[in-house]
Biopython code that builds the backbone (N, CA, C, O; Angstrom):
import numpy as np
from Bio.PDB.StructureBuilder import StructureBuilder

atoms = [
    (1, "MET", "N", (-4.171, 3.818, -0.755)),
    (1, "MET", "CA", (-3.626, 4.391, 0.348)),
    (1, "MET", "C", (-4.789, 4.798, 1.546)),
    (1, "MET", "O", (-5.600, 4.114, 2.171)),
    (2, "TYR", "N", (-4.537, 5.895, 1.545)),
    (2, "TYR", "CA", (-5.233, 6.182, 3.225)),
    (2, "TYR", "C", (-6.973, 5.268, 3.454)),
    (2, "TYR", "O", (-7.353, 4.635, 4.439)),
    (3, "ARG", "N", (-7.613, 5.497, 2.313)),
    (3, "ARG", "CA", (-9.305, 4.855, 2.082)),
    (3, "ARG", "C", (-8.621, 3.562, 2.812)),
    (3, "ARG", "O", (-9.141, 3.383, 3.913)),
    (4, "ALA", "N", (-7.944, 2.931, 2.610)),
    (4, "ALA", "CA", (-8.025, 1.561, 2.472)),
    (4, "ALA", "C", (-7.590, 1.229, 4.008)),
    (4, "ALA", "O", (-7.776, 0.246, 4.726)),
    (5, "GLU", "N", (-6.797, 2.730, 4.235)),
    (5, "GLU", "CA", (-5.639, 2.861, 6.145)),
    (5, "GLU", "C", (-7.346, 3.104, 7.069)),
    (5, "GLU", "O", (-7.394, 2.587, 8.185)),
    (6, "TRP", "N", (-8.317, 3.678, 6.692)),
    (6, "TRP", "CA", (-9.574, 4.428, 7.492)),
    (6, "TRP", "C", (-10.445, 2.902, 7.217)),
    (6, "TRP", "O", (-10.588, 2.191, 8.212)),
    (7, "ASN", "N", (-11.062, 2.367, 5.782)),
    (7, "ASN", "CA", (-11.106, 1.271, 5.710)),
    (7, "ASN", "C", (-11.261, 0.287, 6.939)),
    (7, "ASN", "O", (-12.194, -0.053, 7.667)),
    (8, "THR", "N", (-9.594, -0.082, 6.810)),
    (8, "THR", "CA", (-9.037, -1.132, 8.369)),
    (8, "THR", "C", (-9.616, -0.388, 9.146)),
    (8, "THR", "O", (-10.844, -0.473, 9.126)),
    (9, "ALA", "N", (-8.936, 0.690, 10.190)),
    (9, "ALA", "CA", (-9.055, 0.961, 11.080)),
    (9, "ALA", "C", (-10.632, 1.558, 11.632)),
    (9, "ALA", "O", (-10.873, 2.153, 12.683)),
    (10, "CYS", "N", (-11.955, 1.014, 10.091)),
    (10, "CYS", "CA", (-13.184, 0.595, 10.369)),
    (10, "CYS", "C", (-13.149, -0.594, 10.899)),
    (10, "CYS", "O", (-13.616, -0.580, 12.037)),
    (11, "GLU", "N", (-12.945, -1.176, 10.701)),
    (11, "GLU", "CA", (-13.145, -3.289, 10.686)),
    (11, "GLU", "C", (-12.569, -3.005, 11.529)),
    (11, "GLU", "O", (-13.456, -2.378, 12.109)),
    (12, "ALA", "N", (-11.319, -2.890, 12.476)),
    (12, "ALA", "CA", (-10.833, -3.104, 13.500)),
    (12, "ALA", "C", (-12.071, -2.252, 14.795)),
    (12, "ALA", "O", (-12.551, -2.710, 15.832)),
    (13, "ALA", "N", (-12.237, -0.911, 14.141)),
    (13, "ALA", "CA", (-13.462, -0.202, 15.955)),
    (13, "ALA", "C", (-14.681, -1.450, 15.418)),
    (13, "ALA", "O", (-14.417, -2.515, 15.977)),
    (14, "ASN", "N", (-15.418, -1.519, 14.865)),
    (14, "ASN", "CA", (-15.896, -2.277, 14.878)),
    (14, "ASN", "C", (-16.353, -4.261, 15.268)),
    (14, "ASN", "O", (-17.255, -5.096, 15.209)),
    (15, "GLY", "N", (-14.666, -3.996, 15.728)),
    (15, "GLY", "CA", (-14.123, -5.054, 16.248)),
    (15, "GLY", "C", (-13.458, -5.233, 17.729)),
    (15, "GLY", "O", (-13.123, -6.281, 18.279)),
    (16, "ALA", "N", (-13.356, -3.683, 18.280)),
    (16, "ALA", "CA", (-12.661, -3.219, 19.225)),
    (16, "ALA", "C", (-13.350, -4.287, 20.216)),
    (16, "ALA", "O", (-12.674, -5.275, 20.501)),
    (17, "LEU", "N", (-14.737, -4.159, 20.803)),
    (17, "LEU", "CA", (-14.630, -5.554, 21.720)),
    (17, "LEU", "C", (-15.486, -6.205, 21.648)),
    (17, "LEU", "O", (-16.701, -6.237, 21.839)),
    (18, "THR", "N", (-14.064, -7.205, 21.080)),
    (18, "THR", "CA", (-14.650, -8.903, 21.035)),
    (18, "THR", "C", (-13.930, -9.265, 21.964)),
    (18, "THR", "O", (-14.257, -10.369, 22.398)),
    (19, "GLY", "N", (-12.818, -8.659, 22.615)),
    (19, "GLY", "CA", (-11.747, -9.480, 23.233)),
    (19, "GLY", "C", (-11.928, -8.630, 24.050)),
    (19, "GLY", "O", (-11.929, -7.474, 23.628)),
    (20, "VAL", "N", (-12.076, -8.784, 25.041)),
    (20, "VAL", "CA", (-12.923, -7.709, 26.056)),
    (20, "VAL", "C", (-13.850, -8.362, 26.486)),
    (20, "VAL", "O", (-14.657, -8.979, 25.791)),
    (21, "ILE", "N", (-13.834, -8.284, 27.924)),
    (21, "ILE", "CA", (-14.098, -9.189, 29.074)),
    (21, "ILE", "C", (-15.965, -8.345, 29.107)),
    (21, "ILE", "O", (-15.908, -7.147, 29.388)),
    (22, "PRO", "N", (-16.805, -8.659, 28.963)),
    (22, "PRO", "CA", (-17.843, -8.359, 29.996)),
    (22, "PRO", "C", (-18.632, -6.871, 30.778)),
    (22, "PRO", "O", (-18.770, -5.694, 30.446)),
    (23, "GLY", "N", (-18.818, -7.275, 31.348)),
    (23, "GLY", "CA", (-19.413, -5.924, 32.160)),
    (23, "GLY", "C", (-18.064, -5.475, 32.779)),
    (23, "GLY", "O", (-18.212, -5.072, 33.933)),
    (24, "ASP", "N", (-16.487, -5.427, 32.215)),
    (24, "ASP", "CA", (-15.778, -4.730, 32.788)),
    (24, "ASP", "C", (-15.331, -3.738, 32.364)),
    (24, "ASP", "O", (-14.258, -3.759, 31.760)),
    (25, "SER", "N", (-16.417, -1.955, 32.670)),
    (25, "SER", "CA", (-16.667, -1.281, 31.799)),
    (25, "SER", "C", (-14.707, -0.127, 31.323)),
    (25, "SER", "O", (-14.282, 0.511, 30.360)),
    (26, "ASN", "N", (-14.404, -0.356, 32.148)),
    (26, "ASN", "CA", (-13.154, 0.242, 31.664)),
    (26, "ASN", "C", (-12.492, -0.375, 31.507)),
    (26, "ASN", "O", (-11.479, -0.360, 32.207)),
    (27, "ALA", "N", (-12.678, -1.405, 30.373)),
    (27, "ALA", "CA", (-11.465, -2.177, 29.503)),
    (27, "ALA", "C", (-12.410, -1.805, 28.017)),
    (27, "ALA", "O", (-11.924, -1.570, 26.910)),
    (28, "ILE", "N", (-14.288, -1.847, 28.480)),
    (28, "ILE", "CA", (-14.987, -0.935, 27.226)),
    (28, "ILE", "C", (-14.004, -0.095, 27.172)),
    (28, "ILE", "O", (-12.853, -0.182, 26.746)),
    (29, "GLY", "N", (-14.732, 0.900, 27.760)),
    (29, "GLY", "CA", (-14.427, 1.811, 27.274)),
    (29, "GLY", "C", (-12.993, 2.847, 27.145)),
    (29, "GLY", "O", (-12.939, 4.065, 26.976)),
    (30, "ALA", "N", (-12.128, 2.055, 27.266)),
    (30, "ALA", "CA", (-10.645, 1.754, 26.131)),
    (30, "ALA", "C", (-10.782, 1.624, 24.964)),
    (30, "ALA", "O", (-10.382, 2.172, 23.937)),
    (31, "ALA", "N", (-11.714, 0.424, 25.381)),
    (31, "ALA", "CA", (-11.428, 0.300, 23.344)),
    (31, "ALA", "C", (-12.549, 1.462, 22.934)),
    (31, "ALA", "O", (-12.409, 2.167, 21.935)),
    (32, "VAL", "N", (-12.910, 1.495, 23.225)),
    (32, "VAL", "CA", (-13.589, 2.275, 22.257)),
    (32, "VAL", "C", (-13.389, 3.360, 22.253)),
    (32, "VAL", "O", (-13.731, 4.032, 21.281)),
    (33, "ASN", "N", (-13.003, 3.707, 22.921)),
    (33, "ASN", "CA", (-11.693, 4.881, 22.666)),
    (33, "ASN", "C", (-10.750, 5.239, 21.321)),
    (33, "ASN", "O", (-10.690, 6.195, 20.548)),
    (34, "GLN", "N", (-9.957, 3.794, 21.476)),
    (34, "GLN", "CA", (-8.716, 3.813, 21.294)),
    (34, "GLN", "C", (-9.426, 2.898, 19.797)),
    (34, "GLN", "O", (-8.554, 2.834, 18.930)),
    (35, "ALA", "N", (-10.323, 2.440, 19.496)),
    (35, "ALA", "CA", (-11.299, 2.993, 17.687)),
    (35, "ALA", "C", (-11.819, 4.064, 17.544)),
    (35, "ALA", "O", (-12.218, 4.192, 16.387)),
    (36, "ARG", "N", (-11.993, 4.821, 18.097)),
    (36, "ARG", "CA", (-12.635, 5.878, 18.095)),
    (36, "ARG", "C", (-11.574, 7.376, 18.103)),
    (36, "ARG", "O", (-11.876, 8.536, 18.382)),
    (37, "ILE", "N", (-9.788, 6.565, 17.524)),
    (37, "ILE", "CA", (-8.981, 7.768, 17.817)),
    (37, "ILE", "C", (-8.294, 6.513, 16.639)),
    (37, "ILE", "O", (-8.562, 6.778, 15.468)),
    (38, "GLN", "N", (-7.860, 5.840, 16.754)),
    (38, "GLN", "CA", (-7.816, 4.755, 15.216)),
    (38, "GLN", "C", (-9.136, 5.594, 13.459)),
    (38, "GLN", "O", (-8.857, 6.142, 12.393)),
    (39, "VAL", "N", (-10.314, 5.238, 14.079)),
    (39, "VAL", "CA", (-11.383, 5.646, 13.108)),
    (39, "VAL", "C", (-10.974, 6.970, 12.760)),
    (39, "VAL", "O", (-10.886, 7.133, 11.543)),
    (40, "GLU", "N", (-10.672, 8.063, 13.532)),
    (40, "GLU", "CA", (-11.113, 9.894, 14.012)),
    (40, "GLU", "C", (-8.972, 10.061, 12.636)),
    (40, "GLU", "O", (-8.735, 10.851, 11.722)),
    (41, "VAL", "N", (-8.355, 9.301, 13.037)),
    (41, "VAL", "CA", (-6.896, 10.319, 12.581)),
    (41, "VAL", "C", (-6.921, 9.287, 11.578)),
    (41, "VAL", "O", (-6.338, 9.703, 10.576)),
    (42, "ALA", "N", (-7.399, 7.986, 11.412)),
    (42, "ALA", "CA", (-7.693, 7.390, 9.885)),
    (42, "ALA", "C", (-8.471, 8.747, 8.640)),
    (42, "ALA", "O", (-8.510, 9.319, 7.550)),
    (43, "TYR", "N", (-8.858, 8.573, 9.747)),
    (43, "TYR", "CA", (-10.513, 9.670, 8.121)),
    (43, "TYR", "C", (-9.562, 10.545, 8.036)),
    (43, "TYR", "O", (-9.326, 10.715, 6.840)),
    (44, "ALA", "N", (-8.684, 11.390, 8.890)),
    (44, "ALA", "CA", (-8.578, 12.625, 8.985)),
    (44, "ALA", "C", (-7.245, 13.082, 8.022)),
    (44, "ALA", "O", (-7.053, 14.201, 7.545)),
    (45, "LYS", "N", (-6.350, 11.826, 7.878)),
    (45, "LYS", "CA", (-4.810, 11.097, 6.455)),
    (45, "LYS", "C", (-6.532, 11.662, 5.407)),
    (45, "LYS", "O", (-6.859, 12.694, 4.821)),
    (46, "LEU", "N", (-6.953, 10.816, 5.563)),
    (46, "LEU", "CA", (-8.321, 10.766, 3.992)),
    (46, "LEU", "C", (-9.318, 12.505, 3.821)),
    (46, "LEU", "O", (-9.761, 13.488, 3.227)),
    (47, "GLN", "N", (-9.216, 12.138, 4.306)),
    (47, "GLN", "CA", (-9.385, 14.117, 4.267)),
    (47, "GLN", "C", (-7.955, 14.825, 3.648)),
    (47, "GLN", "O", (-7.816, 15.055, 2.447)),
    (48, "ASN", "N", (-7.057, 15.087, 4.541)),
    (48, "ASN", "CA", (-6.144, 15.912, 4.023)),
    (48, "ASN", "C", (-5.401, 15.394, 2.925)),
    (48, "ASN", "O", (-4.705, 16.208, 2.319)),
    (49, "ALA", "N", (-5.404, 13.601, 2.344)),
    (49, "ALA", "CA", (-5.129, 13.453, 0.611)),
    (49, "ALA", "C", (-6.036, 13.671, -0.343)),
    (49, "ALA", "O", (-5.736, 13.634, -1.536)),
    (50, "GLU", "N", (-7.596, 13.994, 0.222)),
    (50, "GLU", "CA", (-8.064, 14.121, -0.146)),
    (50, "GLU", "C", (-7.801, 15.416, -0.879)),
    (50, "GLU", "O", (-7.532, 15.523, -2.076)),
    (51, "ALA", "N", (-7.947, 16.632, 0.245)),
    (51, "ALA", "CA", (-7.480, 18.239, -0.178)),
    (51, "ALA", "C", (-6.340, 18.167, -0.759)),
    (51, "ALA", "O", (-5.963, 19.010, -1.572)),
    (52, "PHE", "N", (-5.726, 17.250, -0.442)),
    (52, "PHE", "CA", (-3.861, 17.864, -1.247)),
    (52, "PHE", "C", (-4.064, 17.279, -3.124)),
    (52, "PHE", "O", (-3.214, 17.464, -3.994)),
    (53, "ALA", "N", (-5.027, 16.778, -3.266)),
    (53, "ALA", "CA", (-5.301, 16.528, -4.607)),
    (53, "ALA", "C", (-6.043, 17.257, -5.122)),
    (53, "ALA", "O", (-6.068, 17.606, -6.303)),
    (54, "ALA", "N", (-6.907, 17.635, -4.025)),
    (54, "ALA", "CA", (-8.194, 18.720, -5.070)),
    (54, "ALA", "C", (-7.102, 20.006, -5.020)),
    (54, "ALA", "O", (-7.743, 21.008, -5.337)),
    (55, "HIS", "N", (-5.985, 20.288, -4.800)),
    (55, "HIS", "CA", (-5.236, 21.485, -4.369)),
    (55, "HIS", "C", (-5.067, 21.330, -5.625)),
    (55, "HIS", "O", (-5.626, 22.086, -6.421)),
    (56, "LEU", "N", (-4.016, 20.006, -6.151)),
    (56, "LEU", "CA", (-3.127, 20.224, -7.112)),
    (56, "LEU", "C", (-3.818, 20.515, -8.357)),
    (56, "LEU", "O", (-3.866, 21.440, -9.167)),
    (57, "GLN", "N", (-4.463, 19.083, -8.153)),
    (57, "GLN", "CA", (-5.337, 19.698, -9.399)),
    (57, "GLN", "C", (-6.540, 20.605, -9.331)),
    (57, "GLN", "O", (-7.713, 20.449, -9.671)),
    (58, "GLY", "N", (-5.753, 21.788, -8.680)),
    (58, "GLY", "CA", (-6.214, 23.680, -9.498)),
    (58, "GLY", "C", (-5.234, 23.520, -9.278)),
    (58, "GLY", "O", (-5.007, 23.106, -10.415)),
    (59, "GLN", "N", (-4.362, 23.453, -8.842)),
    (59, "GLN", "CA", (-2.912, 24.634, -9.255)),
    (59, "GLN", "C", (-2.458, 23.976, -10.581)),
    (59, "GLN", "O", (-2.141, 25.040, -11.112)),
    (60, "LEU", "N", (-2.216, 23.173, -11.405)),
    (60, "LEU", "CA", (-2.432, 21.899, -12.433)),
    (60, "LEU", "C", (-2.868, 22.289, -13.222)),
    (60, "LEU", "O", (-2.676, 21.983, -14.399)),
    (61, "GLY", "N", (-3.405, 22.882, -12.899)),
    (61, "GLY", "CA", (-5.265, 23.861, -13.564)),
    (61, "GLY", "C", (-5.653, 22.071, -14.755)),
    (61, "GLY", "O", (-5.553, 21.951, -15.977)),
    (62, "LEU", "N", (-6.027, 21.139, -13.822)),
    (62, "LEU", "CA", (-6.635, 20.295, -14.453)),
    (62, "LEU", "C", (-8.381, 20.037, -14.529)),
    (62, "LEU", "O", (-9.298, 20.023, -13.708)),
    (63, "GLU", "N", (-8.296, 19.922, -15.430)),
    (63, "GLU", "CA", (-10.549, 19.662, -15.430)),
    (63, "GLU", "C", (-11.125, 18.457, -15.196)),
    (63, "GLU", "O", (-12.277, 18.264, -14.806)),
    (64, "SER", "N", (-10.063, 17.430, -15.514)),
    (64, "SER", "CA", (-11.586, 16.461, -15.286)),
    (64, "SER", "C", (-10.561, 15.152, -14.441)),
    (64, "SER", "O", (-9.568, 15.863, -14.288)),
    (65, "ARG", "N", (-10.314, 14.341, -14.071)),
    (65, "ARG", "CA", (-9.782, 12.620, -12.989)),
    (65, "ARG", "C", (-9.578, 12.354, -14.246)),
    (65, "ARG", "O", (-9.566, 12.801, -15.394)),
    (66, "TRP", "N", (-9.425, 11.455, -13.580)),
    (66, "TRP", "CA", (-8.850, 9.827, -14.889)),
    (66, "TRP", "C", (-10.056, 8.740, -14.043)),
    (66, "TRP", "O", (-10.501, 8.795, -12.896)),
    (67, "GLU", "N", (-10.227, 8.123, -14.772)),
    (67, "GLU", "CA", (-11.432, 7.645, -14.452)),
    (67, "GLU", "C", (-10.580, 5.866, -15.176)),
    (67, "GLU", "O", (-10.078, 5.457, -16.223)),
    (68, "ILE", "N", (-10.836, 5.451, -14.041)),
    (68, "ILE", "CA", (-10.325, 3.564, -15.118)),
    (68, "ILE", "C", (-11.443, 3.131, -15.771)),
    (68, "ILE", "O", (-12.666, 3.079, -15.901)),
    (69, "GLY", "N", (-10.209, 2.818, -16.144)),
    (69, "GLY", "CA", (-10.563, 2.194, -18.403)),
    (69, "GLY", "C", (-10.628, 3.414, -19.798)),
    (69, "GLY", "O", (-10.853, 3.374, -21.007)),
    (70, "GLY", "N", (-10.240, 4.579, -18.637)),
    (70, "GLY", "CA", (-9.666, 5.666, -20.032)),
    (70, "GLY", "C", (-8.550, 5.711, -20.664)),
    (70, "GLY", "O", (-7.721, 4.958, -20.153)),
    (71, "GLU", "N", (-8.175, 6.278, -21.565)),
    (71, "GLU", "CA", (-6.975, 6.495, -22.061)),
    (71, "GLU", "C", (-5.995, 6.894, -21.699)),
    (71, "GLU", "O", (-4.895, 6.527, -22.111)),
    (72, "GLU", "N", (-6.138, 7.460, -21.126)),
    (72, "GLU", "CA", (-4.406, 8.572, -20.302)),
    (72, "GLU", "C", (-4.598, 7.133, -18.775)),
    (72, "GLU", "O", (-3.462, 6.660, -18.727)),
    (73, "TYR", "N", (-4.960, 6.821, -18.324)),
    (73, "TYR", "CA", (-5.292, 5.560, -16.979)),
    (73, "TYR", "C", (-4.743, 4.661, -18.174)),
    (73, "TYR", "O", (-3.805, 5.015, -18.887)),
    (74, "SER", "N", (-5.359, 3.585, -18.298)),
    (74, "SER", "CA", (-4.689, 2.869, -19.007)),
    (74, "SER", "C", (-2.996, 3.045, -19.539)),
    (74, "SER", "O", (-2.089, 2.214, -19.583)),
    (75, "HIS", "N", (-3.042, 4.765, -19.973)),
    (75, "HIS", "CA", (-1.107, 4.581, -20.845)),
    (75, "HIS", "C", (-0.844, 4.403, -18.970)),
    (75, "HIS", "O", (-1.849, 3.898, -18.470)),
    (76, "TYR", "N", (-0.080, 4.616, -18.245)),
    (76, "TYR", "CA", (0.499, 4.960, -17.248)),
    (76, "TYR", "C", (-0.061, 3.800, -16.660)),
    (76, "TYR", "O", (0.890, 3.060, -16.408)),
    (77, "LYS", "N", (-1.510, 3.070, -16.188)),
    (77, "LYS", "CA", (-1.320, 1.891, -15.072)),
    (77, "LYS", "C", (0.429, 0.646, -16.225)),
    (77, "LYS", "O", (1.423, 0.068, -15.785)),
    (78, "GLU", "N", (-0.098, 0.816, -17.604)),
    (78, "GLU", "CA", (0.966, -0.042, -17.909)),
    (78, "GLU", "C", (1.673, -0.384, -18.357)),
    (78, "GLU", "O", (2.037, -1.423, -18.907)),
    (79, "GLU", "N", (2.239, 1.334, -17.979)),
    (79, "GLU", "CA", (4.152, 1.603, -17.714)),
    (79, "GLU", "C", (3.884, 1.619, -16.917)),
    (79, "GLU", "O", (3.080, 2.483, -17.267)),
    (80, "ALA", "N", (3.612, 1.466, -15.545)),
    (80, "ALA", "CA", (3.813, 0.981, -14.164)),
    (80, "ALA", "C", (3.470, -0.071, -14.320)),
    (80, "ALA", "O", (4.610, -0.535, -14.312)),
    (81, "VAL", "N", (2.632, -1.239, -14.519)),
    (81, "VAL", "CA", (3.445, -2.441, -15.535)),
    (81, "VAL", "C", (4.482, -3.573, -15.478)),
    (81, "VAL", "O", (4.883, -4.708, -15.223)),
    (82, "LEU", "N", (4.634, -1.564, -16.196)),
    (82, "LEU", "CA", (5.763, -3.064, -16.913)),
    (82, "LEU", "C", (6.917, -2.019, -16.193)),
    (82, "LEU", "O", (7.681, -2.917, -16.546)),
    (83, "GLY", "N", (7.866, -0.904, -15.467)),
    (83, "GLY", "CA", (7.746, -0.832, -14.580)),
    (83, "GLY", "C", (8.367, -1.438, -13.250)),
    (83, "GLY", "O", (9.474, -1.304, -12.729)),
    (84, "LYS", "N", (6.987, -2.311, -12.823)),
    (84, "LYS", "CA", (6.989, -2.418, -11.918)),
    (84, "LYS", "C", (7.926, -5.024, -12.238)),
    (84, "LYS", "O", (8.552, -5.884, -11.618)),
    (85, "TYR", "N", (7.128, -4.751, -13.802)),
    (85, "TYR", "CA", (8.285, -6.118, -13.993)),
    (85, "TYR", "C", (9.831, -5.961, -15.040)),
    (85, "TYR", "O", (10.235, -6.848, -15.791)),
    (86, "CYS", "N", (10.834, -3.920, -14.721)),
    (86, "CYS", "CA", (11.427, -4.669, -15.069)),
    (86, "CYS", "C", (12.256, -3.953, -14.131)),
    (86, "CYS", "O", (13.187, -3.282, -14.575)),
    (87, "GLU", "N", (12.017, -4.014, -12.759)),
    (87, "GLU", "CA", (12.897, -3.907, -11.688)),
    (87, "GLU", "C", (12.724, -5.990, -10.904)),
    (87, "GLU", "O", (13.371, -6.661, -10.100)),
    (88, "ALA", "N", (11.990, -6.126, -11.422)),
    (88, "ALA", "CA", (11.461, -7.689, -10.686)),
    (88, "ALA", "C", (12.627, -8.273, -11.645)),
    (88, "ALA", "O", (13.531, -8.950, -11.155)),
    (89, "LEU", "N", (12.551, -7.870, -13.592)),
    (89, "LEU", "CA", (13.262, -8.205, -14.134)),
    (89, "LEU", "C", (15.230, -8.566, -13.239)),
    (89, "LEU", "O", (15.981, -9.514, -13.007)),
    (90, "GLY", "N", (15.152, -6.526, -13.000)),
    (90, "GLY", "CA", (16.849, -6.384, -12.192)),
    (90, "GLY", "C", (16.793, -7.775, -11.421)),
    (90, "GLY", "O", (17.645, -8.636, -11.639)),
    (91, "GLU", "N", (15.629, -7.986, -10.398)),
    (91, "GLU", "CA", (15.882, -8.622, -9.284)),
    (91, "GLU", "C", (16.490, -9.826, -9.586)),
    (91, "GLU", "O", (17.083, -10.475, -8.724)),
    (92, "LEU", "N", (16.377, -10.241, -10.941)),
    (92, "LEU", "CA", (16.238, -11.616, -10.748)),
    (92, "LEU", "C", (17.645, -12.061, -11.586)),
    (92, "LEU", "O", (18.337, -13.064, -11.411)),
    (93, "GLU", "N", (17.799, -11.079, -12.452)),
    (93, "GLU", "CA", (19.319, -11.330, -13.299)),
    (93, "GLU", "C", (19.896, -11.698, -12.221)),
    (93, "GLU", "O", (20.237, -12.864, -12.023)),
    (94, "GLN", "N", (20.204, -10.042, -10.783)),
    (94, "GLN", "CA", (21.581, -9.870, -10.173)),
    (94, "GLN", "C", (21.278, -10.995, -8.611)),
    (94, "GLN", "O", (22.061, -11.055, -7.664)),
    (95, "LEU", "N", (19.784, -11.883, -8.737)),
    (95, "LEU", "CA", (20.273, -12.958, -8.867)),
    (95, "LEU", "C", (21.193, -14.000, -9.642)),
    (95, "LEU", "O", (22.261, -14.585, -9.462)),
    (96, "VAL", "N", (20.750, -13.960, -10.067)),
    (96, "VAL", "CA", (21.510, -14.955, -11.344)),
    (96, "VAL", "C", (22.893, -14.286, -10.739)),
    (96, "VAL", "O", (23.480, -14.644, -9.719)),
    (97, "VAL", "N", (23.161, -13.499, -11.404)),
    (97, "VAL", "CA", (25.023, -12.991, -11.884)),
    (97, "VAL", "C", (25.834, -13.752, -10.756)),
    (97, "VAL", "O", (26.800, -14.497, -10.920)),
    (98, "MET", "N", (24.978, -13.248, -9.115)),
    (98, "MET", "CA", (24.821, -13.571, -7.462)),
    (98, "MET", "C", (25.545, -14.910, -7.627)),
    (98, "MET", "O", (26.700, -15.010, -7.215)),
    (99, "ARG", "N", (24.850, -16.067, -8.277)),
    (99, "ARG", "CA", (24.677, -17.211, -8.370)),
    (99, "ARG", "C", (26.232, -18.159, -9.480)),
    (99, "ARG", "O", (27.039, -18.973, -9.032)),
    (100, "LEU", "N", (26.169, -17.811, -10.419)),
    (100, "LEU", "CA", (27.167, -18.002, -11.134)),
    (100, "LEU", "C", (28.815, -17.554, -9.783)),
    (100, "LEU", "O", (29.627, -18.148, -9.074)),
    (101, "PHE", "N", (28.612, -16.822, -9.992)),
    (101, "PHE", "CA", (29.636, -15.302, -9.187)),
    (101, "PHE", "C", (29.726, -17.160, -8.639)),
    (101, "PHE", "O", (30.169, -17.855, -9.554)),
    (102, "GLU", "N", (29.391, -17.933, -7.392)),
    (102, "GLU", "CA", (29.736, -18.384, -6.059)),
    (102, "GLU", "C", (29.305, -19.830, -7.443)),
    (102, "GLU", "O", (30.427, -20.045, -7.902)),
    (103, "LEU", "N", (28.973, -20.152, -7.700)),
    (103, "LEU", "CA", (29.719, -21.013, -8.453)),
    (103, "LEU", "C", (31.462, -21.068, -9.008)),
    (103, "LEU", "O", (32.299, -21.970, -9.006)),
    (104, "SER", "N", (31.477, -20.205, -9.276)),
    (104, "SER", "CA", (32.745, -20.751, -9.712)),
    (104, "SER", "C", (33.369, -20.133, -9.146)),
    (104, "SER", "O", (34.216, -20.203, -10.037)),
    (105, "LYS", "N", (34.108, -19.143, -8.003)),
    (105, "LYS", "CA", (34.244, -19.464, -6.651)),
    (105, "LYS", "C", (34.528, -20.901, -6.603)),
    (105, "LYS", "O", (35.688, -21.301, -6.503)),
    (106, "LEU", "N", (33.268, -21.900, -6.688)),
    (106, "LEU", "CA", (33.847, -23.105, -5.619)),
    (106, "LEU", "C", (33.950, -24.443, -7.261)),
    (106, "LEU", "O", (33.535, -25.602, -7.276)),
    (107, "ALA", "N", (34.595, -23.720, -8.328)),
    (107, "ALA", "CA", (35.162, -23.779, -9.896)),
    (107, "ALA", "C", (33.929, -25.094, -10.725)),
    (107, "ALA", "O", (34.202, -26.106, -11.370)),
    (108, "MET", "N", (32.539, -24.482, -10.327)),
    (108, "MET", "CA", (31.773, -25.870, -10.632)),
    (108, "MET", "C", (30.961, -25.262, -11.551)),
    (108, "MET", "O", (29.903, -25.792, -11.894)),
    (109, "SER", "N", (31.527, -23.654, -12.223)),
    (109, "SER", "CA", (30.493, -23.554, -13.140)),
    (109, "SER", "C", (29.944, -23.859, -14.336)),
    (109, "SER", "O", (28.925, -23.417, -14.866)),
    (110, "GLY", "N", (31.068, -25.010, -14.862)),
    (110, "GLY", "CA", (29.547, -25.797, -16.077)),
    (110, "GLY", "C", (30.112, -26.614, -15.242)),
    (110, "GLY", "O", (31.315, -26.864, -15.305)),
    (111, "THR", "N", (28.904, -27.394, -13.903)),
    (111, "THR", "CA", (28.724, -28.568, -14.358)),
    (111, "THR", "C", (26.648, -28.643, -14.451)),
    (111, "THR", "O", (25.782, -29.508, -14.584)),
    (112, "GLY", "N", (26.706, -27.588, -14.328)),
    (112, "GLY", "CA", (24.777, -27.488, -14.970)),
    (112, "GLY", "C", (24.546, -27.223, -16.133)),
    (112, "GLY", "O", (23.972, -26.237, -16.594)),
    (113, "LYS", "N", (25.158, -28.438, -16.848)),
    (113, "LYS", "CA", (24.607, -28.371, -18.600)),
    (113, "LYS", "C", (24.161, -30.273, -18.734)),
    (113, "LYS", "O", (23.724, -30.732, -19.790)),
]
sb = StructureBuilder()
sb.init_structure("model")
sb.init_model(0)
sb.init_chain("A")
sb.init_seg("    ")
for serial, (resi, resn, name, xyz) in enumerate(atoms, 1):
    if name == "N":
        sb.init_residue(resn, " ", resi, " ")
    sb.init_atom(name, np.array(xyz, "f"), 0.0, 1.0, " ", f" {name:<3s}", serial, name[0])
structure = sb.get_structure()
């Protein structure tokens, strides 16, 4: 999450001067300063998240991180996908019940044959 935010800030910084009129030193300075601030804030968040993850890893006594494609990673990825599926299924069920309720209010519940 924070790495994506940092990458977005870096991309924005690279294009910071695209909308600035050439020769307008005040606008150029403001755009560069704003881009620098965004990159620094995003990088600080990334560093804090990585430090917190390392701290938790030490507190929990974890010796190694999960690797993409590893057994534990795959197991919990499947659980996350299943959780999202169940959530979507619940939303669909809610929408169907709402529609049936609307149709029953109109006394038209038997018209879907």
